N, C-alpha and C positions, 0 to 999 in steps of 0.2 A: 350387540345388534344386527338384528334377523339382515341377510342381504336385501337390497333393494329391490325392485321391481321394476324391469323394461321391457314392459306389454308392447311397443313401440318401436320400430327400428326405422334408423337412418341410414342412407349407403356406408359414411366412414366408419360405420363399428361404432357402439361404445372401447369408453380409455379398462382393458380389461380389470376384475375383482382385484386382482393382486396387483397389478399398478396403483390400484386411486388404491388400500393400503401404501402403498407407500407415500402417497402426495399427501394423503394426509396428515402422517410424520410428521411428513418436512412439515407443515401446513403450523400443523397444530392449532387448531383452530380449538376459540373456546367461543362463551357466548353472548360473549360486548365485543366481537370480529367483526368486521366488517368481510366479508371476500368478494371482491372482484374474481369474470372467469369473462376470459376470451377464448371463443369455438365452443358455446354446448352444444349442439350436435343431436345426441339421444336423449342429450340435461343429469348422466352416469356421477360427474363432478359434481355436480348443482344440488345435485339431489341429497349427498353423502353432506356434504358442508352445510347444503341449511339445518340434519342434521345433528349441529356442531355450534352453530357460530347467531351469530345477533342478528346481520345480514347477509343480504346476498345480492348482488346487479352481472348476470351473466348477461353476454352477448357476444350474438351470432347473427353474423350479414347476411345468410338465406333463410326465411319468409317459411321452408320451409320446413326444416330445421329445429328452429325454434317453435314449431307447431306444433314438433316430436317433445320438445322435451317441455312444455309446456302440456304437453297427457303423459308425456312420464311423472312431474311430477304430479300431475292431480294423484296420482296411477298412485304415489306416496303420501300422501295427505296425511295421514295418523304417523308417522313418524315426523314430521318437517317442522320445527318448532323457528323456525328464520322469518325474519320477510322480504320474500325472494322478488326483485325484480326482473324481470327479463325485459329483453331489450332489442329491435331489431338496426341493430345497429355496427354503421365497423371502426372495430378498433386504430387508435388508443381515443380516440372524438368520443366514443362512445362510455370511456370510460369513471368512473368519481371517481373524487377528487378527498375524500377519507378513507380507502379502500385500507386496512392493518396488510391484508394480503394477496396475494396473486396467481393464478396456474394459468398460465397459456396453451391451452390445448397443442397447437397447429404454427406454423413456424409464419402464418401471412405477417408483414408490413413489424414484424418480431422491434427489428431496430429504434423503429416510432413508438413501441410500446414500454420499453424498457426504457428509453427515454423520457418517457410522461409517467413512469416508476417510478422514477429518481426523481424529478423535478412538484409527483407530490409524498413522494419519502416513503416506500409503499412499507411495510416490516420481513414481510417475508416474500420472494419473490416463486415459482415452479413454473419450467418449463420443461414440459415434452419434446423430445424431436425422435424418431423413429430415422432420422435417411440422414446417415457418416456425416458430407458433407455439410449437411445445414448444423451438426453437431458443432460440428469446427467453429463452421461457423460464429454461430450463436453462444461458443465459448469464448470467442472470442469481440464476441459487443457485450458482454458480461464483464470481462477483464475489466476492456476498453472503459467501461462508467465502474470501472471502480463496487461490483458490488457483490461479486463472485467467488458463495464458500466453500460451493463442494460439488462435483460433477460427480455423475455413479450411471455407469453401465451395467445394465442386470436385461439376466431372459428368465422367462420361466417355461417349462416342461409339462405339459401333458398328460397323463399315465392311457393306454388305452393296454385288453388284453390280446396278445400273439401266440395265436398255437398254444394256451395253454399259460404262455407267462406276462410279464409284464414288458411292455416300450411306451414310448417315449416321442409327443411329438412338440413339436420348441414353436415356444410363437416366433417372431420375430424380436428383435433386438430391441433395446428403450435406453434413448443413451435422458441423463434427469440435472436439469440446470434447478442450481438451489442458491440462492442468492437475498439479498438486503441491499434496499438503498435509507436506511436510516443512517442519518447521519454516530461515527462511533461514540460511543460513549469515554469521556476521561479514567473512569473505574473498571477496571476487569475483570468481564462476567462470565468466563469461563468459554466461552466462545475462540473459533478460528473462523479467519477469512482469509481466501488465498488470494496474493496480490499476483501480480500482476506481470511477474518475474516466474511463478507457478510455485510460489513457495508458501509456505503456509504462518499467518502471521499471526496479534491477535485481537480480534473483534474490538 
């Protein structure tokens, strides 16, 4: 699938393409999924989700950022297959009750959002964090709700020419929390869940 177009900018900037690729792999969206997003901003994750899922509900509390999402979504209309609803609402109040997958692009109200995810039994949850202290709090919040499956920390570097050779500029590290609020099945599906004590267990 070709790269998405983001002709309109927002002050916060889009989630980097390499990070979006990892987000997409963790969410594993299918064409019958309902994807929900908290903090759509430029719409980068919204658009890529709309290329894979059947329904997308994207929340953005700032009207000007939601307008940016809408404009960038329109710029990618040809590749979008999902029914997309953009909501100028605060999470968790604006979240749908039937989402299969959830992405949190920011840390505002994240504990309340996770409570809502547990209450509505969302199957796949991904949260991106850029600050170490918040990553620690988020990890504990996932563990306290028994929804933590994986914590990933990664950093991307891009090459540039320097004196006829190649050097690299590094992006800020990203901390990614991956989890599920779907009740555990009696059957072993081969998945793993990180227990509250940090040990891996069968999901």
